[in-house]
LUMFI-381304 format. One line per 4 residues: for each residue x, y, z of C-alpha. Coordinates in steps of 0.05 Angstrom, whole numbers, plus 32768, in hexadecimal, padded with zeros to 4 digits. Layout:
% LUMFI-381304
X:Y:Z  ...
***
This chain:
% LUMFI-381304
7FCE:8380:7F56  7FA0:834D:7F36  7F79:8325:7F69  7F6B:82DC:7F55
7F56:829F:7F7C  7F6C:825B:7F63  7F4B:821D:7F7E  7F66:81D7:7F79
7F39:819C:7F68  7F45:8152:7F5E  7F44:810C:7F7D  7F64:80FC:7FC0
7FB0:80EF:7FBE  7FB8:810D:7F78  7FEC:813E:7F91  7FC6:817F:7F9A
7FE7:8193:7FDB  802C:817D:7FC5  8024:81A6:7F86  8010:81E4:7FAD
804D:81DC:7FDA  807B:81D4:7F9D  805F:8215:7F7F  805B:8240:7FBE
8086:821F:7FF3  8048:821B:8021  8031:81D9:803E  7FE5:81E5:8040
7FDB:81A6:806B  7FDD:81C7:80B0  7FBA:8193:80DB  7FDF:815C:80FF
7FAB:8129:80E6  7FB8:8140:809E  8002:8134:80A5  7FF8:80F0:80C7
7FC5:80D7:8094  7FE6:80F8:8058  7FA5:8115:803E  7F86:815B:803E
7F4B:8161:806E  7F43:81AC:8075  7F4A:81E6:8044  7F90:81FF:8039
7FA8:8243:8020  7FE6:825D:7FFD  7FFD:8297:7FD2  801E:8295:7F8E
803D:82D4:7F6F  8040:82CD:7F23  8075:82EB:7EF4  8042:831F:7EDB
803A:833A:7F21  7FF6:831B:7F2C  7FEA:82FB:7F70  7FC3:82BA:7F73
7FA3:82A2:7FB3  7FA1:8256:7FB3  7F6B:822E:7FD7  7F80:81E6:7FDE
7F45:81B7:7FE9  7F40:816F:8002  7F35:8139:7FCE  7F19:8101:7FF8
7ECF:80F3:7FED  7EC2:80FC:8038  7ED8:8144:8033  7EB3:815B:7FF5
7E8A:818B:8020  7ECC:81AD:8033  7EE0:81AE:7FEA  7E9F:81D2:7FD8
7EAC:8206:800E  7EF1:8212:7FF2  7ED9:8217:7FAA  7EAA:8251:7FBC
7EC6:8290:7F9D  7EFE:8273:7F73  7F0E:8295:7F30  7F2F:8259:7F10
7F3B:8211:7F21  7F78:81E3:7F1B  7F5C:819E:7F0E  7F93:816F:7F27
7F97:8128:7F0B  7FCE:80F8:7F1F  7FF0:80DD:7EE1  7FF7:8098:7F00
7FAC:8091:7F0F  7F85:80BC:7EDE  7F3D:80D3:7EE7  7F1E:80BB:7F28
7ED9:80C5:7F4A  7EEA:8106:7F6E  7F0A:8121:7F2E  7EC6:811F:7F0E
7E9F:8136:7F4C  7ECE:8171:7F58  7EC8:8185:7F0F  7E7B:8183:7F14
7E7E:81AD:7F53  7EA9:81E1:7F31  7E79:81E4:7EF6  7E3D:81EB:7F25
7E60:8224:7F49  7E69:8249:7F08  7EB5:8243:7F02  7EC5:8251:7EB9
7F10:8252:7EB5  7F48:8221:7EC8  7F7D:81F1:7EB4  7F8D:81A7:7EBB
7FCC:8191:7EDF  7FE5:814A:7ED7  800F:813C:7F15  8042:8106:7F26
805F:8108:7EE0  809E:80E8:7EFB  8078:80A8:7F0A  8063:8098:7EC2
8082:8095:7E7D  806E:80C2:7E42  8041:808E:7E21  8018:8085:7E62
8016:80D0:7E6B  7FF7:80D9:7E26  7FC2:80A4:7E36  7FB0:80C7:7E77
7FAD:810A:7E54  7F7D:80ED:7E21  7F52:80CF:7E58  7F4E:8112:7E7A
7F3B:8136:7E3A  7F03:8104:7E2F  7EEA:8110:7E77  7EEB:815B:7E6C
7EC3:815A:7E2C  7E88:8189:7E31  7EA1:81AB:7E70  7EC0:81F0:7E7B
7F05:81CF:7E7C  7EFC:81AD:7E38  7F2F:81DB:7E17  7F56:81EE:7E55
7FA3:81EA:7E53  7FC1:81AB:7E6F  8006:81A8:7E90  802A:816B:7EA9
8057:8176:7EE6  807E:8153:7F1C  807E:8175:7F60  80B7:8147:7F74
80E8:8157:7F3B  80CD:819C:7F2B  80C2:8189:7EE2  808B:81B2:7EC1
8082:81E3:7EFA  809F:821F:7ED5  8072:8210:7E99  8037:820A:7EC9
8046:824F:7EE7  8048:826D:7EA1  8006:824D:7E8C  7FE6:8263:7ECC
7FFF:82AA:7EC3  7FE1:82AD:7E7D  7F9E:8293:7E97  7F9D:82C5:7ED0
7FA7:82FF:7EA0  7F67:82EC:7E7B  7F3C:82EC:7EB9  7F1A:832F:7EC6
7F23:8350:7F0A  7EE9:834A:7F38  7EC1:838A:7F41  7EC6:83AB:7F85
7E80:83C7:7F7C  7E4A:83AB:7FA8  7E4A:8397:7FF1  7E86:8378:8013
7E7A:832C:801A  7EA8:82F8:8038  7E8F:82B0:8043  7EB7:8296:807E
7EE0:8257:8074  7F0A:825A:80B4  7F01:8277:80FA  7F37:827B:812F
7F54:82A8:8165  7F97:82CA:8169  7FB2:82DB:81AD  7FB1:8325:81B9
7F83:8332:817D  7F46:8306:8186  7F17:82E9:8151  7F31:82E0:810A
7F09:82C7:80CE  7F23:82B7:8089  7F03:82AF:8045  7F02:82C7:7FFE
7EE5:830D:7FF6  7EAE:8304:7FC2  7E9C:834C:7FB6  7EA5:8394:7FCE
7EDB:83B1:7FF9  7EE8:83B9:8044  7F17:83E5:806B  7F36:83DF:80B0
7F09:83FF:80E4  7EC8:83F3:80BF  7E8D:83CE:80DB  7E74:838B:80C0
7E36:8360:80CA  7E3A:8314:80D3  7E06:82E0:80C0  7DEC:82B6:80E0
7DE0:82DC:8120  7DDC:8324:8107  7E19:8336:8130  7E3F:8377:8123
7E8B:837B:8129  7EC2:83AC:8118  7EFF:839A:80EE  7F3F:83A3:8116
7F6F:8387:80E3  7F6F:836C:809C  7FA2:833B:807E  7FAA:8318:803C
7FDB:82DE:803A  7FFB:82F6:807B  8005:833E:8064  7FE2:8378:8087
7FB1:839E:805B  7F89:83DE:8065  7F54:83C4:8036  7F35:8381:8020
7F1E:837E:7FD7  7EF4:834F:7FAE  7F1C:8313:7F97  7F4C:8314:7FD2
7F5B:82DE:8004  7F4B:8304:8044  7F55:82FC:808F  7F2C:832B:80BB
7F3C:8338:8104  7EF7:8348:8121  7EE9:836F:8160  7EA7:8366:8185
7E97:831E:8174  7EAE:82DD:8194  7ECC:82A3:816D  7E93:8276:8185
7E60:82A1:8161  7E7F:8292:811D  7E8E:8254:80F4  7E9B:823E:80AD
7E5D:8253:8086  7E56:8296:80AA  7E55:82D3:807C  7E76:8316:808C
7E58:834F:8065  7E49:839A:8062  7E15:83AB:8097  7DCE:83AA:807D
7DE2:8397:8036  7DC7:834F:8038  7D86:8333:8055  7D7F:82EB:806F
7D4E:82BD:804C  7D39:8275:8053  7D19:8272:800E  7D3F:8278:7FCD
7D25:8276:7F85  7D59:8250:7F5C  7D6B:8234:7F18  7D7F:81EC:7F24
7DAC:81BE:7EFB  7DA2:8175:7F0E  7DE0:814F:7EFA  7DDC:8117:7EC7
7E09:80EF:7EF6  7DD4:80F3:7F2E  7DC1:80AB:7F43  7D76:80B6:7F40
7D40:80EC:7F32  7D39:8125:7F63  7CF5:8124:7F86  7CCA:815F:7F98
7CD5:8174:7FE0  7D13:8148:7FE5  7D44:815E:801A  7D8B:816B:8003
7DCD:8188:801D  7DD1:81CF:8004  7E15:81F0:7FFC  7E19:823B:7FF3
7E5A:8260:7FFA  7E7D:823E:8034  7E3B:822A:8056  7E19:81E6:8056
7DD1:81DC:806D  7D94:81B2:805E  7D61:81C7:802A  7D1F:81B0:800D
7D1A:81B2:7FC2  7CD6:81CB:7FA7  7CC8:81BA:7F5F  7C92:81DD:7F37
7C5E:81B7:7F0E  7C82:8175:7F15  7C93:8141:7F49  7CD9:812F:7F34
7D15:8148:7F0D  7D3B:8117:7EE2  7D87:8113:7EE1  7DA4:8144:7EAF
7D67:8173:7EB2  7D68:81BE:7EBF  7D2D:81E1:7EE0  7D16:8219:7F0E
7D09:8207:7F56  7D05:8223:7F9C  7D33:8213:7FD6  7D14:8214:801B
7D4F:8214:804B  7D57:81FB:8092  7D79:823C:80A4  7D7B:8282:8086
7DB4:8296:8058  7DCC:82D8:803A  7DDD:82D9:7FF0  7DD4:82FF:7FAE
7DB1:82ED:7F6D  7DE2:82C5:7F43  7E05:82A3:7F7E  7E14:825A:7F70
7E03:821E:7F9A  7E0F:81D3:7F9C  7DDF:819B:7FB0  7DF5:8158:7FCD
7DC7:811E:7FDE  7DC4:80D3:7FEA  7DEA:80A5:8018  7E24:80AA:8012
7E1E:80F2:7FFD  7E2C:8102:7FB4  7E27:8143:7F8C  7DE6:8141:7F66
7DDC:8188:7F4E  7DE0:81D2:7F5A  7DD1:8213:7F37  7DC8:825D:7F42
7D9D:8288:7F6F  7D67:82AE:7F48  7D48:82D3:7F83  7D6D:82D6:7FC7
7D30:82F2:7FEB  7CF8:82C7:7FD0  7CB1:82BB:7FEA  7C92:8277:7FF4
7C73:8261:7FB2  7C3B:8231:7FA3  7C57:81FA:7F77  7C15:81E9:7F55
7C07:8230:7F3C  7C1E:8239:7EF3  7C2F:8282:7EFC  7C63:8271:7F30
7C8C:824A:7EFC  7C82:8283:7ECA  7C9E:82B5:7EFD  7CDA:8289:7F0B
7CE7:8280:7EC1  7CE8:82CC:7EBA  7D1E:82CF:7EEE  7D4C:82A1:7EC7
7D5A:82DB:7E97  7D9F:82F9:7E95  7D81:833D:7E86  7D84:8368:7EC6
7D4E:8397:7EAA  7D1C:835E:7EA8  7D2F:8348:7EEF  7D24:838F:7F09
7CE0:8393:7EE7  7CCC:8351:7F05  7CDC:8364:7F4D  7CBB:83A9:7F47
7C7D:838A:7F29  7C78:835A:7F64  7C7C:838F:7F9A  7C4E:83C1:7F77
7C43:8401:7F9F  7C6F:83E9:7FD9  7CAC:83F3:7FAD  7CF2:83DC:7FBE
7D2A:8402:7FDE  7D6D:8406:7FBA  7D8D:83D8:7FEE  7D56:83A4:7FE3
7D5F:83A6:7F97  7DAB:839B:7F9A  7DAA:8351:7FAF  7D70:8341:7F80
7D92:835A:7F40  7DCC:835B:7F56  7DE3:83A1:7F43  7E0A:83D5:7F6A
7E2C:8418:7F60  7E35:842D:7F17  7E14:83ED:7EFE  7DD4:83FD:7F25
7DD6:8446:7F10  7DDD:8432:7EC7  7DA3:8400:7ECD  7D71:8431:7EEB
7D86:8468:7EBA  7D78:8438:7E80  7D33:8428:7E9D  7D24:846E:7EB7
7CE4:8477:7E8D  7CC8:8438:7EAD  7CDD:8448:7EF5  7CC8:8477:7F2C
7CFC:848C:7F5E  7CE0:84A0:7FA1  7D17:84C6:7FC4  7D24:84BD:800E
7D54:84D9:8042  7D77:8496:804B  7D64:846D:800E  7D3D:8472:7FCE
7CFF:8448:7FBF  7CF2:842D:7F78  7CB0:841D:7F56  7C98:840F:7F10
7C7B:844C:7EED  7C3E:8424:7ED4  7C2A:8412:7F1B  7C37:8458:7F34
7C0A:8476:7EFE  7BD2:8446:7F13  7BDC:845F:7F5A  7BD5:84A7:7F43
7B93:8495:7F21  7B7D:8474:7F62  7B88:84B6:7F86  7B60:84DC:7F51
7B28:84A9:7F55  7B25:84AF:7FA1  7B1C:84FB:7F9A  7AEA:84F1:7F62
7ABE:84C5:7F8F  7AC4:84F7:7FC8  7AAE:8531:7F9C  7A72:8508:7F83
7A5E:84F8:7FCB  7A6C:853D:7FE7  7A67:856F:7FAE  7A63:85AA:7FDD
7AA5:859B:8001  7AE6:85B9:7FE9  7B0E:8578:7FEB  7B36:8549:8018
7B73:8554:8043  7BB2:852D:8033  7BA6:84FF:806E  7B5D:84F1:805B
7B70:84E5:8012  7BA8:84B5:8024  7B78:848D:8050  7B4C:8481:8012
7B82:8464:7FE4  7BB0:8428:7FE6  7BD0:841C:8029  7C08:83F7:8006
7C27:8438:7FEE  7C61:8454:8015  7C52:849A:8031  7C89:84B7:8005
7C69:8496:7FC8  7C27:84B6:7FD9  7C47:84FB:7FE0  7C6C:84F3:7F9D
7C2B:84DF:7F7B  7C09:851E:7F96  7C43:8548:7F80  7C3F:852E:7F39
7BF3:8536:7F36  7BF9:857D:7F4F  7C2F:858F:7F1D  7C07:856E:7EE5
7BCC:859B:7EF8  7B9E:8560:7F07  7B99:8572:7F50  7B91:85B5:7F72
7BA7:85C5:7FBA  7B7F:85FB:7FDE  7B94:8608:8025  7B98:85C2:8044
7B68:85A2:8012  7B73:857C:7FD1  7B40:8579:7F99  7B3C:8566:7F51
7B4D:85A0:7F24  7B0A:859A:7EFF  7AE2:859B:7F40  7AC5:85DE:7F54
7A99:85DB:7F92  7A5B:8602:7F7F  7A25:860B:7FB3  79DC:860B:7F9F
79B4:8647:7FB7  7991:861E:7FEE  79D3:8602:8007  79F4:8647:8004
79BC:8665:802D  79BF:862E:8061  7A0B:8634:8064  7A04:867E:8076
79D1:866D:80AD  79FF:8638:80CC  7A38:866A:80C9  7A0D:86A0:80EA
79FD:8672:8125  7A47:866C:8136  7A56:86B5:8127  7A1F:86CC:8156
7A38:869C:818B  7A78:86C4:818D  7AA3:86AF:81C8  7A6D:867E:81DF
7A5F:8656:81A0  7A2D:861C:81A0  7A45:85D4:8199  7A3B:85B9:8152
7A03:858A:8166  79DD:85C3:8187  79E9:85F2:814D  79D2:85C1:8118
7995:85AC:813F  7977:85EE:8129  7973:85D5:80E1  794A:8596:80EA
7927:859E:80A8  796A:8595:8082  7997:8570:80B4  79C7:8550:8081
79D0:858F:8058  79DC:85B7:8098  7A11:8583:80AD  7A32:8589:8068
7A32:85D5:806D  7A51:85D2:80B2  7A8A:85A5:8097  7A94:85D4:805B
7A9B:860F:808C  7ACF:85E8:80B3  7AF6:85D3:8074  7AF5:861A:805A
7B11:8633:809D  7AD4:865E:80AC  7AC9:8635:80EA  7B07:8621:8112
7B08:85E5:813F  7B29:85F1:8183  7B13:85B2:81A7  7AE8:8574:8199
7AA5:859A:819D  7ABC:85E2:819B  7ABC:8609:815A  7AC6:8655:8155
7AB9:8682:811B  7AFA:869D:80FF  7AE1:86E4:8109  7AD8:86D5:8153
7B20:86BC:8157  7B39:86FB:8134  7B10:8724:8166  7B32:86FE:819F
7B76:8710:8183  7B64:8759:817E  7B49:875C:81C5  7B88:873B:81E1
7BB8:8768:81BB  7B8F:87A5:81D3  7B95:878B:821A  7BE0:8788:8216
7BE4:87D1:8203  7BDA:87E2:824C  7BEA:879F:826F  7C26:8772:8273
7C00:8732:827F  7BBD:8710:8274  7B98:86E4:82A6  7B5C:86B7:8298
7B32:86E9:82BF  7B4B:8722:8293  7B39:86FA:8255  7AF4:86EB:8271
7AE6:8736:8277  7B00:8741:8230  7AD1:870C:8214  7A93:8723:823A
7A92:86EE:8270  7A9E:86AD:824A  7AAB:866F:8275  7AEC:8648:827B
7ACE:8614:824B  7AD8:8648:8214  7B10:8673:8231  7B45:863C:8239
7B40:8622:81F1  7B42:866A:81D8  7B80:867A:8201  7BA2:863A:81E9
7B91:864E:81A2  7BB3:8692:81AD  7BF0:866E:81C9  7BF3:8641:818A
7BEC:867F:815E  7C28:869B:8183  7C02:86D8:819B  7C0A:86C7:81E5
7C39:869E:820F  7C21:8679:824D  7C49:8686:828C  7C2B:8662:82C7
7BE1:8672:82C8  7BEA:86B3:82A2  7BFB:86C8:825A  7C2D:86FB:8241
7C34:8719:81FC  7C66:86F2:81D1  7CA5:8715:81BB  7C9E:8735:8177
7C54:8742:8180  7C3F:878B:8185  7BFE:87A2:81A5  7BCF:87C4:8173
7BD1:8810:8177
***
């Protein structure tokens, strides 16, 4: 079934609510005050099933100038608008303001309904129709169908339904891709069920039993029940008037302007980059840093308008700007907003969000305007490039890219496939990370350069460990990005991994004769020490004529694995460690356990300073297993014969 939302618009007392009742049988004025005063104060909702089988959800809005803020909330998410003009009055102030609001909100389809046809003659009706056409010139309703009706006599209603049905068929269904989003327009409680919120589902889908997140507040709740126009549903879909019965959140925690959405899909922000249209009907220029009423979805809050490279925006002008909000909002790129200012408040402008997660920009810097101008493009590829350029090596997760593009599901997959030569995908267990290939290649060169400098400084050393190498390159890179860069460099043959060390493929550590000779002498000191090796400082003090070279040779022996570090100042020759293994295995040929005293005898009387690190080493090597203050041979080990 096609899911379409129709919003009414028009001046107060032009018959919007009466028309909805005549079409649907539903009186959308629910409040006692509305019935007493005869005007709509709050949003009203009804359902109209068309001959084609399409179902239209109707949002009836107030027409009085005092309730324009409510009208803006109701217009959020409508697919088409019915501009209602009373035939006996013609175009009035709120007729024009509501039309401007619909244009600012991006509504692109609708029709004009001349009501109260029974109160005028044909000649007057033609004059009013002509006046309306003149008022609509240059707007999205310029060529819209116009139907004259009487809700009292019923004249023209059947024609109106047919025209509406034809319009609805031309409106594409909303995609259910992307995160579920529902700006709340009503909150109430139902006895026995608890908190209920209603709104128009802007995107995605939601099923009974699933969890949702609520902004502001960051609350989590579970969906107990879903209804649309009073009918129970298992699923809410984009384009549907939806009521959600929420479990786990109190009514007082929500209000009109709250947003219910898929957990984690949206991030709050108090700064938005925008493209702003300042209406030609605005009473005066818009000043830099001027405070305005900012309407987004069903929310209204205060905002400060930041202009770039200028101090004012003239009526009728379009420009890029930044909104700094009094409270954080959640939204997507492309979402529409409305600005109202002055006293009394009037609609002065609006536009679309370019970046829903913007950073604070400096208005006097020319590159800030250039960046914002880049974001006005309708090309998602260019938008993706821009955001990845900004973050560099940090990259952006898939969930962070979605709101900035916006692109989800097949649309996102198609976009990254199209740009695959330009992108690097860093896979993760939970979520992928995306970078630009150009920046990633620069990072790979940075890794090579770090190794190149190391080899120049320490030509005798075999290379750097992964941890040491990472410490020498950009800290902005995610650990997974660093590992992917190493993997590519290794597969390209530009790096070589030997044991735990990495080196440039062209680097071959060649020891001069003097260094080689000294290396052997340093090694011999530790080999002769056996189970009682000297501390490094003591061993190297024997080579005072070449202290730095001796130190370098010692480090080379450690990196090669010839000397093995068992504690901060205790290094054993690997042959000594192999001898310890042999002695222990020989011991277990005739014994079931090994004490520290036994091990002391095996090693020729070494002290606990050396014995304990050696025993712990044998435990780590899974030769022995400590049981109390003794060791036993691990299962699977066989004493040497």
